[in-house]
C-alpha positions as CSV (number, residue, x, y, z in Angstrom):
1,M,-96.1,36.7,97.2
2,E,-99.8,37.5,97.3
3,L,-101.4,39.1,94.2
4,S,-102.3,42.3,96.1
5,K,-98.8,42.6,97.5
6,M,-97.3,42.0,94.0
7,K,-99.5,44.8,92.6
8,N,-98.5,47.1,95.4
9,R,-94.8,46.3,94.7
10,I,-95.2,47.0,91.0
11,T,-96.9,50.3,91.9
12,D,-94.1,51.2,94.2
13,Y,-91.5,50.6,91.5
14,G,-93.6,52.5,89.0
15,T,-93.7,55.5,91.4
16,L,-90.0,55.1,92.3
17,V,-88.9,55.5,88.6
18,M,-91.7,57.9,87.7
19,F,-92.8,55.6,84.9
20,S,-95.5,58.0,83.7
21,H,-92.7,60.4,82.7
22,T,-91.2,57.9,80.2
23,I,-93.0,59.8,77.4
24,F,-90.7,62.8,77.9
25,S,-87.8,61.4,75.9
26,L,-89.5,58.4,74.3
27,S,-91.3,60.7,71.9
28,F,-88.0,62.1,70.7
29,A,-86.5,58.6,70.4
30,L,-89.4,57.3,68.3
31,I,-89.5,60.3,65.9
32,S,-85.7,60.1,65.5
33,M,-86.0,56.4,64.8
34,L,-88.6,57.0,62.1
35,L,-86.6,59.8,60.5
36,A,-83.5,57.6,60.4
37,G,-85.4,54.8,58.7
38,N,-87.3,57.1,56.3
39,G,-90.5,56.0,57.9
40,K,-89.9,52.3,57.3
41,L,-88.4,50.0,59.9
42,D,-88.5,46.3,60.7
43,F,-90.2,45.2,63.9
44,E,-87.0,43.8,65.4
45,T,-85.2,47.2,65.3
46,I,-88.2,49.0,66.8
47,F,-88.5,46.4,69.5
48,W,-84.8,46.6,70.6
49,I,-84.7,50.4,70.5
50,I,-87.7,50.5,72.9
51,V,-86.2,47.8,75.1
52,A,-82.8,49.6,75.3
53,F,-84.6,52.9,76.0
54,L,-86.8,51.6,78.7
55,G,-83.9,49.8,80.4
56,A,-81.8,52.9,80.4
57,R,-84.5,55.3,81.5
58,T,-85.9,53.1,84.2
59,G,-82.5,52.2,85.6
60,A,-81.3,55.9,85.6
61,N,-84.3,57.0,87.6
62,A,-84.0,54.2,90.1
63,L,-80.3,55.0,90.5
64,N,-81.1,58.6,91.1
65,R,-83.4,57.6,94.0
66,V,-80.6,55.6,95.6
67,I,-78.0,58.3,95.2
68,D,-80.3,61.1,96.4
69,A,-81.9,59.1,99.3
70,E,-80.3,61.1,102.1
71,I,-81.1,64.5,100.4
72,D,-84.6,63.3,99.7
73,A,-85.0,62.4,103.4
74,K,-84.1,65.9,104.5
75,N,-86.4,67.7,102.0
76,P,-90.0,67.8,103.2
77,R,-91.2,67.6,99.6
78,T,-89.4,64.4,98.9
79,A,-89.3,62.7,102.3
80,T,-92.3,60.6,101.3
81,R,-90.4,58.8,98.5
82,Q,-90.0,55.0,98.8
83,I,-86.5,54.8,100.1
84,P,-86.7,57.6,102.7
85,Q,-90.0,56.0,104.0
86,G,-88.3,52.6,104.3
87,L,-90.7,51.0,101.7
88,M,-87.6,50.0,99.7
89,K,-84.1,49.2,100.6
90,K,-81.1,50.7,98.7
91,K,-79.7,47.2,98.0
92,E,-83.0,46.1,96.5
93,V,-83.2,49.1,94.2
94,L,-79.5,48.8,93.2
95,I,-80.2,45.2,92.1
96,F,-83.1,46.5,90.0
97,V,-80.8,49.2,88.5
98,V,-78.2,46.5,87.5
99,I,-80.9,44.5,85.8
100,C,-82.2,47.6,84.0
101,F,-78.8,48.6,82.8
102,G,-78.1,45.1,81.8
103,V,-81.3,45.1,79.6
104,M,-80.1,48.4,78.1
105,V,-76.7,47.0,77.1
106,F,-78.2,43.8,75.8
107,G,-80.6,45.9,73.7
108,A,-77.7,47.9,72.4
109,W,-75.8,44.7,71.5
110,K,-78.9,43.4,69.6
111,L,-79.0,46.7,67.6
112,N,-75.5,47.2,66.3
113,T,-71.8,47.3,67.3
114,V,-71.8,51.1,67.4
115,C,-74.6,51.2,70.0
116,L,-72.8,48.6,72.1
117,I,-69.5,50.4,72.0
118,L,-71.1,53.7,73.0
119,S,-73.3,52.2,75.7
120,P,-70.7,52.9,78.5
121,I,-71.0,56.6,77.7
122,A,-74.7,56.5,78.3
123,L,-74.2,54.5,81.5
124,F,-71.7,57.2,82.7
125,L,-74.1,60.0,82.0
126,M,-77.0,58.3,83.7
127,T,-74.8,57.7,86.8
128,I,-72.9,61.0,87.0
129,Y,-76.1,63.1,86.6
130,S,-77.4,62.3,90.1
131,Y,-74.2,63.6,91.7
132,T,-74.0,66.9,89.7
133,K,-76.4,68.8,92.0
134,R,-73.7,68.5,94.6
135,F,-71.1,70.5,92.7
136,T,-72.6,72.4,89.7
137,W,-75.7,74.5,88.9
138,T,-75.5,73.1,85.3
139,C,-77.1,69.9,86.7
140,H,-80.3,70.7,84.7
141,I,-78.4,70.8,81.5
142,I,-76.6,67.6,82.2
143,L,-79.9,65.9,82.8
144,G,-81.0,67.3,79.4
145,I,-77.9,65.9,77.8
146,T,-78.5,62.5,79.4
147,S,-82.1,62.6,78.1
148,A,-80.8,63.5,74.6
149,A,-79.1,60.2,74.4
150,A,-82.5,58.8,73.4
151,P,-83.0,60.5,70.0
152,V,-79.2,60.3,69.2
153,G,-79.1,56.7,70.3
154,A,-82.2,55.8,68.3
155,W,-80.6,57.4,65.2
156,L,-77.4,55.4,65.7
157,A,-79.4,52.2,66.2
158,V,-80.9,52.6,62.8
159,T,-78.1,54.0,60.7
160,G,-75.0,53.3,62.7
161,E,-73.7,56.8,62.0
162,I,-74.3,60.4,63.1
163,T,-75.5,63.4,61.2
164,W,-76.6,66.9,62.0
165,L,-80.3,66.0,62.3
166,P,-80.1,63.8,65.5
167,L,-77.6,66.3,67.0
168,V,-80.1,69.1,66.5
169,M,-82.9,67.0,67.8
170,G,-80.7,66.1,70.8
171,A,-80.1,69.8,71.4
172,A,-83.8,70.4,71.4
173,N,-84.4,67.5,73.8
174,T,-81.6,68.8,76.1
175,L,-82.9,72.4,76.4
176,W,-86.6,71.3,76.7
177,V,-85.8,68.9,79.6
178,A,-83.4,71.4,81.2
179,G,-86.1,74.1,80.9
180,F,-88.9,72.3,82.7
181,D,-86.5,70.8,85.2
182,I,-85.5,74.4,86.2
183,I,-89.2,75.1,86.7
184,Y,-89.5,72.0,88.9
185,G,-86.4,72.9,90.8
186,A,-87.7,76.4,91.6
187,Q,-89.9,75.0,94.4
188,D,-86.8,73.7,96.2
189,Y,-85.0,77.1,96.2
190,K,-85.1,77.6,100.0
191,F,-84.1,74.0,100.7
192,D,-81.3,74.0,98.1
193,T,-79.8,77.3,99.3
194,E,-79.9,76.2,102.9
195,N,-78.3,72.8,102.2
196,G,-75.7,73.7,99.6
197,I,-77.6,72.0,96.7
198,C,-76.5,73.4,93.4
199,S,-79.2,74.4,90.8
200,I,-80.0,77.3,88.5
201,P,-82.6,78.7,90.9
202,S,-80.3,78.5,93.9
203,K,-77.5,80.1,91.8
204,F,-79.4,82.9,90.0
205,G,-82.6,83.2,92.0
206,V,-86.1,82.0,91.1
207,K,-87.0,85.0,88.9
208,N,-83.8,84.7,86.7
209,A,-84.1,80.9,86.7
210,L,-87.6,81.1,85.2
211,L,-86.3,83.5,82.5
212,I,-83.5,81.1,81.7
213,S,-86.0,78.3,81.5
214,S,-88.1,80.4,79.0
215,A,-85.0,81.1,76.9
216,F,-84.2,77.4,76.8
217,H,-87.7,76.5,75.6
218,V,-87.6,79.2,72.9
219,I,-84.2,77.8,71.6
220,A,-85.6,74.3,71.9
221,L,-88.5,75.2,69.7
222,G,-86.2,76.8,67.2
223,A,-84.1,73.7,67.1
224,L,-87.2,71.6,66.3
225,V,-88.0,73.9,63.5
226,I,-84.5,73.3,62.1
227,V,-85.1,69.5,62.4
228,G,-88.0,70.0,60.1
229,L,-85.9,71.9,57.6
230,L,-83.2,69.2,57.7
231,T,-85.5,66.5,56.4
232,K,-88.1,66.2,53.6
233,Q,-90.1,63.7,55.7
234,L,-91.6,66.4,57.9
235,G,-94.0,69.1,56.6
236,I,-97.1,71.1,57.5
237,I,-98.5,68.6,60.0
238,Y,-95.2,68.6,61.9
239,Y,-95.2,72.4,62.0
240,I,-98.8,72.6,63.2
241,G,-97.6,70.4,66.1
242,L,-94.7,72.8,66.8
243,F,-97.2,75.7,66.8
244,I,-99.3,73.9,69.4
245,I,-96.1,73.2,71.4
246,G,-95.2,76.8,71.3
247,M,-98.6,77.7,72.7
248,L,-98.2,75.1,75.4
249,F,-94.8,76.7,76.3
250,I,-96.6,80.0,76.8
251,V,-99.2,78.4,79.0
252,Q,-96.6,76.6,81.0
253,H,-94.5,79.7,81.7
254,G,-97.6,81.7,82.4
255,M,-98.6,79.4,85.2
256,V,-95.5,80.1,87.4
257,S,-93.7,83.2,88.6
258,S,-91.1,84.0,91.3
259,D,-93.9,84.8,93.8
260,N,-96.4,82.1,92.7
261,L,-95.0,78.6,92.5
262,K,-98.1,76.7,93.5
263,N,-98.6,75.4,89.9
264,V,-95.0,74.2,89.5
265,K,-95.8,70.5,89.3
266,V,-98.5,71.0,86.7
267,A,-96.4,73.4,84.7
268,S,-93.2,71.3,84.8
269,Y,-94.7,67.8,84.4
270,N,-98.3,67.7,83.3
271,V,-98.0,70.3,80.6
272,N,-94.8,68.7,79.3
273,Q,-96.5,65.3,79.1
274,V,-99.0,66.9,76.8
275,I,-96.2,68.5,74.8
276,S,-94.5,65.1,74.5
277,I,-97.7,63.5,73.2
278,V,-98.3,66.4,70.7
279,F,-94.7,66.1,69.4
280,L,-95.1,62.3,69.1
281,V,-98.5,62.3,67.4
282,F,-97.9,65.1,64.9
283,G,-94.4,63.8,64.1
284,L,-95.6,60.2,63.6
285,V,-98.4,61.3,61.4
286,D,-96.1,63.4,59.2
287,C,-93.4,60.7,59.0
288,L,-95.9,57.9,58.1
289,M,-98.0,59.8,55.6
């Protein structure tokens, strides 16, 4: 394969799995990992946690594109994605998914027995999520729960046991992801209602959906405050970061309304990428100081 074609293929895969959005749950996984290890971890543990996370996250997004290919083809907003355009075949992407999930399971095996035993649960969540929009409006919450496997899994990878701290962080991750996914889903309200796609916007209307999203983010921020209270490793720097995140939540929700959805992509993705980085940087600094 020519170098230019190889670069284009890599770009296609990166776009397919939305690799730039990896930061959404990676930040939670890394902070959870550091808290579990009291700020001190060996390179091998860090390496295999990241390997398992990237394998899981990349495979899950690729599988979503395969499962939703027909729906994506019908929706004008998503019809330009790789599979509907014919740039990639389902079989090709499924092979990629199997490889990614294999990497995840191998990473779990390298970490500890508990992670290996629980890996089928993560695989189940990553598979079932893509089908949930066909039968339940709670699909956003199920996506959040799937994402929350990152901080909970990172904690288990280090300690081999569960406590309240990773569960609370997982709850924060769940509601944060569900909240911005609701905002993103608001732009498909018309398509979803006409095609029987389940979502919080199609169930409750865009106005109420945005209110639910706001409530989720308020509760998520509260859960992150509780995380700080559950450990002595986090202090003033962490809370400054949470204050900034709170301001970004206000900005995010101020950008969209039921009669103005033109900024949905920026509000749901770009702003939350900044939130992820703020959480990661301020959490890392506080954990390592």
